[in-house]
KOLKEMAR-934230 format. One line per field, with one value per residue (C-alpha): x, y, z; residue in three letters. Coordinates in nm, 2 decimals. Each point is the difference from the previous one (the first is absolute). Example, Ala and Ser with C-alpha at 12.3 -4.5 7.8 and 13.67 -1.06 7.14 Angstrom:
2
xx	1.23; 0.14
yy	-0.45; 0.34
zz	0.78; -0.07
r	ALA; SER
# end
This chain:
355
xx	0.58; -0.26; 0.01; -0.18; -0.26; -0.15; 0.17; 0.15; 0.23; -0.04; 0.17; -0.23; 0.11; -0.34; -0.02; -0.36; -0.12; -0.35; 0.02; 0.32; -0.16; -0.30; 0.23; 0.21; -0.31; -0.08; 0.34; 0.25; 0.09; -0.11; 0.37; 0.01; -0.29; 0.05; -0.20; 0.27; 0.27; -0.18; -0.01; 0.37; 0.07; -0.03; 0.32; 0.20; -0.09; -0.10; -0.15; 0.05; -0.17; 0.05; -0.35; -0.08; -0.31; -0.19; -0.07; -0.27; -0.20; 0.11; 0.08; 0.29; 0.12; 0.32; 0.24; 0.23; 0.02; 0.34; 0.04; 0.31; 0.16; 0.33; 0.25; 0.28; 0.34; 0.29; -0.17; -0.09; -0.36; -0.05; -0.33; -0.13; -0.31; -0.25; -0.24; -0.24; -0.19; 0.06; -0.01; -0.37; -0.12; -0.36; -0.15; 0.01; 0.35; 0.28; 0.26; 0.28; -0.13; 0.13; 0.36; -0.07; -0.14; 0.30; 0.22; -0.22; 0.07; 0.38; -0.05; -0.20; 0.26; 0.26; -0.23; -0.07; 0.35; -0.08; 0.32; -0.19; -0.35; -0.15; -0.28; -0.24; -0.19; -0.37; -0.10; -0.04; 0.19; 0.26; 0.06; 0.05; 0.25; 0.20; -0.02; 0.14; 0.29; 0.07; 0.02; 0.30; -0.17; 0.15; -0.17; 0.00; 0.06; -0.23; -0.37; -0.20; -0.34; -0.13; 0.19; -0.31; -0.36; -0.31; -0.34; -0.34; -0.25; -0.29; -0.26; -0.07; -0.28; 0.09; -0.04; 0.26; 0.24; -0.03; 0.07; 0.32; 0.14; 0.21; -0.22; 0.16; -0.04; -0.37; -0.06; 0.19; -0.18; -0.33; 0.07; 0.04; -0.35; -0.15; 0.16; -0.11; 0.26; -0.15; 0.13; -0.08; 0.11; 0.20; 0.03; 0.25; -0.04; 0.12; 0.33; 0.17; -0.15; 0.16; 0.33; -0.02; -0.04; 0.29; 0.21; -0.07; 0.09; 0.32; 0.11; -0.06; 0.15; 0.27; -0.05; 0.01; -0.34; -0.09; -0.14; -0.37; -0.02; 0.08; -0.30; -0.22; 0.11; -0.07; -0.35; -0.04; 0.09; -0.16; -0.31; -0.20; 0.00; -0.10; 0.36; 0.12; -0.17; 0.06; -0.13; -0.01; -0.05; -0.13; -0.07; -0.18; 0.04; 0.38; 0.17; 0.19; 0.12; -0.03; 0.08; 0.05; -0.06; 0.03; -0.28; 0.13; -0.10; -0.13; 0.20; -0.02; 0.35; 0.08; 0.23; 0.06; -0.14; 0.06; -0.11; -0.01; 0.15; -0.29; -0.30; 0.19; -0.27; -0.23; 0.23; -0.08; 0.23; -0.16; -0.34; 0.10; 0.15; -0.31; -0.23; 0.22; -0.02; -0.38; -0.01; 0.22; -0.23; -0.31; 0.15; 0.07; 0.38; 0.19; 0.29; 0.10; 0.37; 0.17; 0.31; 0.33; 0.12; 0.36; 0.10; 0.16; -0.32; -0.21; 0.23; -0.03; -0.38; 0.02; 0.21; -0.27; 0.23; -0.14; 0.07; 0.04; 0.11; 0.23; -0.15; -0.34; -0.11; 0.06; -0.17; -0.29; -0.05; 0.04; -0.26; -0.27; 0.05; 0.07; 0.18; 0.37; 0.21; 0.37; 0.03; 0.25; 0.37; 0.10; 0.25; 0.25; 0.11; 0.30; 0.00; 0.37; 0.11; 0.06; 0.26; -0.28; -0.12; 0.22; -0.06; -0.37; -0.09; -0.02; -0.18; -0.25; -0.07; -0.06; -0.24; -0.18; -0.05; -0.24; -0.17
yy	2.91; 0.24; 0.14; 0.31; -0.21; -0.12; -0.33; -0.12; -0.31; -0.15; -0.28; -0.27; -0.26; -0.14; -0.37; 0.02; 0.30; -0.05; 0.32; -0.12; -0.34; 0.16; 0.18; -0.30; -0.21; 0.24; 0.04; -0.26; -0.35; -0.16; -0.03; 0.38; -0.01; 0.05; -0.32; -0.20; 0.18; -0.09; -0.37; 0.01; 0.15; -0.36; -0.08; 0.29; 0.28; 0.35; 0.26; 0.37; 0.20; 0.32; 0.12; 0.28; 0.20; 0.26; 0.24; 0.19; -0.32; -0.17; -0.33; -0.22; 0.01; -0.20; -0.17; -0.29; -0.26; -0.14; -0.32; 0.00; -0.29; -0.07; -0.25; -0.16; 0.02; -0.13; 0.12; 0.34; 0.10; 0.14; 0.14; -0.05; 0.13; -0.15; 0.19; -0.24; 0.15; 0.36; 0.30; 0.03; 0.29; 0.11; 0.08; 0.38; 0.06; 0.13; -0.26; 0.21; -0.13; -0.34; 0.14; 0.18; -0.32; -0.20; 0.27; -0.03; -0.37; 0.06; 0.27; -0.23; -0.27; 0.23; 0.11; -0.35; -0.13; -0.23; -0.10; -0.12; 0.02; -0.23; 0.14; -0.16; 0.26; -0.04; -0.19; 0.21; 0.29; 0.06; 0.36; -0.08; -0.26; 0.26; 0.23; -0.26; -0.08; 0.37; 0.05; -0.24; -0.33; -0.31; -0.30; -0.28; -0.37; -0.05; -0.06; -0.05; 0.03; -0.23; 0.05; -0.04; -0.09; -0.11; 0.18; -0.13; 0.26; -0.11; 0.24; -0.25; -0.25; -0.33; -0.19; 0.23; -0.04; -0.38; 0.02; 0.20; -0.28; -0.29; -0.31; -0.18; 0.31; 0.03; -0.36; 0.01; 0.32; -0.18; -0.37; 0.03; 0.14; -0.26; -0.27; 0.15; 0.26; 0.28; 0.36; 0.27; 0.35; -0.01; 0.23; 0.08; -0.35; -0.15; 0.18; -0.28; -0.25; 0.21; -0.02; -0.38; -0.02; 0.24; -0.20; -0.33; 0.17; 0.16; -0.34; -0.16; 0.29; 0.09; 0.37; 0.23; 0.10; 0.31; -0.05; -0.05; 0.34; 0.17; -0.15; 0.08; 0.36; 0.02; -0.13; 0.23; 0.32; -0.07; -0.22; 0.25; 0.22; -0.29; 0.00; -0.35; -0.31; -0.35; -0.29; -0.36; -0.33; -0.30; -0.36; -0.23; 0.26; 0.02; 0.31; -0.06; 0.34; 0.37; 0.33; 0.35; 0.31; 0.38; 0.20; 0.35; 0.26; -0.18; -0.32; -0.32; -0.13; -0.36; 0.04; -0.35; -0.35; -0.35; -0.36; -0.29; -0.23; -0.24; -0.06; 0.11; -0.12; 0.28; 0.28; 0.21; 0.29; 0.03; 0.00; 0.27; 0.23; -0.04; 0.08; 0.30; 0.13; -0.03; 0.18; 0.28; 0.04; 0.01; 0.26; 0.23; -0.03; 0.03; -0.23; -0.33; 0.01; -0.34; 0.18; -0.14; -0.16; -0.04; 0.30; -0.20; -0.20; 0.31; 0.17; -0.31; 0.03; 0.36; -0.09; -0.25; -0.30; -0.34; -0.02; -0.32; 0.12; -0.25; 0.13; -0.16; 0.30; 0.23; -0.24; -0.02; 0.38; 0.04; -0.25; 0.25; 0.20; 0.33; 0.31; -0.03; 0.30; 0.05; 0.20; 0.29; -0.05; 0.10; 0.27; 0.05; 0.31; 0.00; 0.28; -0.01; -0.08; -0.30; -0.13; -0.14; -0.22; -0.31; -0.04; 0.07; -0.19; -0.35; 0.12; 0.19; -0.31; -0.22; 0.25; 0.15; -0.32; -0.10; 0.34
zz	0.66; -0.16; -0.36; -0.13; -0.19; 0.32; 0.04; 0.33; 0.04; 0.35; 0.18; 0.15; 0.24; 0.11; -0.03; -0.14; -0.21; -0.15; -0.20; -0.17; -0.06; -0.17; -0.24; -0.07; -0.07; -0.28; -0.15; 0.13; 0.10; 0.32; 0.11; 0.03; 0.25; 0.37; 0.06; -0.19; 0.21; 0.32; -0.10; -0.09; 0.34; 0.13; -0.20; 0.14; -0.25; 0.09; -0.24; -0.07; -0.27; -0.19; -0.07; -0.24; 0.09; -0.21; 0.28; -0.19; -0.06; 0.32; -0.17; -0.07; -0.36; 0.01; 0.24; 0.07; 0.28; 0.10; 0.20; 0.23; 0.17; 0.18; -0.13; 0.22; -0.16; 0.22; 0.31; -0.14; -0.07; -0.35; -0.11; -0.36; -0.17; -0.25; -0.22; -0.18; -0.29; 0.09; 0.00; -0.06; -0.21; -0.03; -0.34; 0.05; 0.15; -0.22; -0.11; 0.16; 0.34; -0.10; 0.01; 0.33; 0.16; -0.11; 0.16; 0.31; 0.02; 0.01; 0.27; 0.21; -0.05; 0.15; 0.28; 0.11; -0.05; -0.29; -0.19; -0.31; -0.14; -0.26; -0.22; -0.24; -0.21; -0.06; -0.31; -0.32; 0.16; -0.27; 0.09; 0.36; -0.08; -0.20; 0.29; 0.24; -0.24; -0.05; 0.38; 0.02; 0.09; -0.16; -0.14; 0.25; -0.04; 0.30; -0.10; 0.31; -0.17; -0.27; -0.33; -0.21; 0.05; -0.17; 0.06; -0.10; -0.12; 0.21; -0.15; -0.27; 0.01; 0.18; -0.33; -0.16; 0.29; -0.02; -0.38; 0.06; 0.21; -0.12; -0.04; 0.30; 0.22; -0.10; 0.09; 0.33; 0.11; 0.00; 0.06; 0.38; 0.06; -0.22; 0.22; 0.33; 0.09; 0.20; -0.05; 0.25; 0.11; 0.32; 0.30; 0.28; 0.15; -0.32; -0.01; 0.20; -0.25; -0.28; 0.19; 0.03; -0.37; -0.05; 0.24; -0.19; -0.33; 0.13; 0.13; -0.34; -0.20; 0.25; 0.03; 0.30; 0.15; 0.19; 0.35; 0.06; 0.17; -0.33; -0.18; 0.30; -0.02; -0.38; 0.08; 0.30; -0.20; -0.33; 0.07; 0.20; -0.31; -0.23; -0.14; 0.11; -0.14; 0.12; -0.21; 0.13; -0.18; 0.20; -0.08; 0.24; 0.27; -0.04; -0.12; -0.32; -0.10; 0.08; -0.17; 0.14; -0.21; 0.03; -0.17; -0.08; -0.25; -0.31; 0.06; 0.21; 0.05; 0.10; 0.30; 0.14; -0.04; 0.11; -0.06; 0.24; -0.26; -0.01; -0.23; -0.31; -0.22; 0.13; -0.11; 0.30; -0.09; -0.34; 0.15; 0.25; -0.26; -0.23; 0.30; 0.08; -0.36; 0.01; 0.33; -0.13; -0.30; 0.21; 0.23; -0.29; -0.02; -0.33; 0.05; 0.18; 0.04; 0.03; 0.14; -0.12; -0.32; -0.13; -0.21; -0.28; -0.03; -0.03; -0.25; -0.22; 0.03; -0.11; -0.30; -0.10; 0.05; 0.11; 0.37; 0.21; 0.34; 0.18; 0.33; 0.07; 0.20; -0.29; -0.24; 0.24; 0.00; -0.37; -0.06; 0.10; -0.31; 0.16; -0.12; 0.06; 0.12; 0.07; 0.32; 0.05; 0.08; 0.35; 0.09; 0.28; 0.18; 0.23; 0.25; 0.06; -0.36; -0.22; 0.24; 0.21; -0.28; 0.06; 0.38; -0.02; -0.32; 0.15; 0.31; -0.21; -0.21; 0.31; 0.15; -0.30; -0.20; 0.28; -0.02
r	UNK; UNK; UNK; UNK; UNK; UNK; UNK; UNK; UNK; UNK; UNK; UNK; UNK; UNK; UNK; UNK; UNK; UNK; UNK; UNK; UNK; UNK; UNK; UNK; UNK; UNK; UNK; UNK; UNK; UNK; UNK; UNK; UNK; UNK; UNK; UNK; UNK; UNK; UNK; UNK; UNK; UNK; UNK; UNK; UNK; UNK; UNK; UNK; UNK; UNK; UNK; UNK; UNK; UNK; UNK; UNK; UNK; UNK; UNK; UNK; UNK; UNK; UNK; UNK; UNK; UNK; UNK; UNK; UNK; UNK; UNK; UNK; UNK; UNK; UNK; UNK; UNK; UNK; UNK; UNK; UNK; UNK; UNK; UNK; UNK; UNK; UNK; UNK; UNK; UNK; UNK; UNK; UNK; UNK; UNK; UNK; UNK; UNK; UNK; UNK; UNK; UNK; UNK; UNK; UNK; UNK; UNK; UNK; UNK; UNK; UNK; UNK; UNK; UNK; UNK; UNK; UNK; UNK; UNK; UNK; UNK; UNK; UNK; UNK; UNK; UNK; UNK; UNK; UNK; UNK; UNK; UNK; UNK; UNK; UNK; UNK; UNK; UNK; UNK; UNK; UNK; UNK; UNK; UNK; UNK; UNK; UNK; UNK; UNK; UNK; UNK; UNK; UNK; UNK; UNK; UNK; UNK; UNK; UNK; UNK; UNK; UNK; UNK; UNK; UNK; UNK; UNK; UNK; UNK; UNK; UNK; UNK; UNK; UNK; UNK; UNK; UNK; UNK; UNK; UNK; UNK; UNK; UNK; UNK; UNK; UNK; UNK; UNK; UNK; UNK; UNK; UNK; UNK; UNK; UNK; UNK; UNK; UNK; UNK; UNK; UNK; UNK; UNK; UNK; UNK; UNK; UNK; UNK; UNK; UNK; UNK; UNK; UNK; UNK; UNK; UNK; UNK; UNK; UNK; UNK; UNK; UNK; UNK; UNK; UNK; UNK; UNK; UNK; UNK; UNK; UNK; UNK; UNK; UNK; UNK; UNK; UNK; UNK; UNK; UNK; UNK; UNK; UNK; UNK; UNK; UNK; UNK; UNK; UNK; UNK; UNK; UNK; UNK; UNK; UNK; UNK; UNK; UNK; UNK; UNK; UNK; UNK; UNK; UNK; UNK; UNK; UNK; UNK; UNK; UNK; UNK; UNK; UNK; UNK; UNK; UNK; UNK; UNK; UNK; UNK; UNK; UNK; UNK; UNK; UNK; UNK; UNK; UNK; UNK; UNK; UNK; UNK; UNK; UNK; UNK; UNK; UNK; UNK; UNK; UNK; UNK; UNK; UNK; UNK; UNK; UNK; UNK; UNK; UNK; UNK; UNK; UNK; UNK; UNK; UNK; UNK; UNK; UNK; UNK; UNK; UNK; UNK; UNK; UNK; UNK; UNK; UNK; UNK; UNK; UNK; UNK; UNK; UNK; UNK; UNK; UNK; UNK; UNK; UNK; UNK; UNK; UNK; UNK; UNK; UNK; UNK; UNK; UNK; UNK; UNK; UNK; UNK; UNK; UNK; UNK
# end
């Protein structure tokens, strides 16, 4: 589709698109990148994009990536779509293209036979949220992404960053290294070690873990561009914990991490996050995103209320003294009307809550 102002909306089915990724790195979330889509392909997802080009300047100015996957329902294959943190609008494009891209999503849903699409707008995109609602999308009870998060402004001096932490966090972040814990950057050979730590943690916490191949694909697609970081903590030549991050735009986001369950007194997870914060600062990033805190807990923080989270993971993350943010609600579109809601709702939750 071409309009008189020199814009052209094109469909893109390439698994990897470096030009799109360069645009998203400037204006959007890493989950809108083709690299992320390629990693998710190991879990059965495929990607299609609606990309808006300014033909006079030969550059992308807006677009959206949709992830598609089949669901089995009583022997029938139903396709669903997922749009994390999209559409992505460049700084110079007219806001009306938000509405047009939302319409493009529904057109692509029909083209590829998706019965339902779940969309999470970008953070701080109030007008786009209004455009999504005006287009007939409904608020969804399904929230596959973190409901809230806490981000550390890493541009500050390390002494300031330490001062922002809770006293216990500040102590734990440094005690392991004083007691002989070794922290290092990892590489591709360490991804199985990360997975061993994740497996140990999933067994203790009883959560479902993605296969090793998924984490290897995240590394394979992001690390060659310096956009995947692996941090490993060792004590007496034994791996104690490991973290995986995605470095995208101005933010380093904590993606996954695991602990062996031993040497608790060394606080290896704390040491790894502190080392990652310092690495992000040295590399010139603006934020370190701890990626996932309970929404009610964050809302209490924003009200200025004293917060004691019952979840130790949330309490751990809040201890770093970051800036808390409530993330956008998600929206649902049903290609064949609201009658599809009931049979698809449970299936969508099972699939999308694992992202």
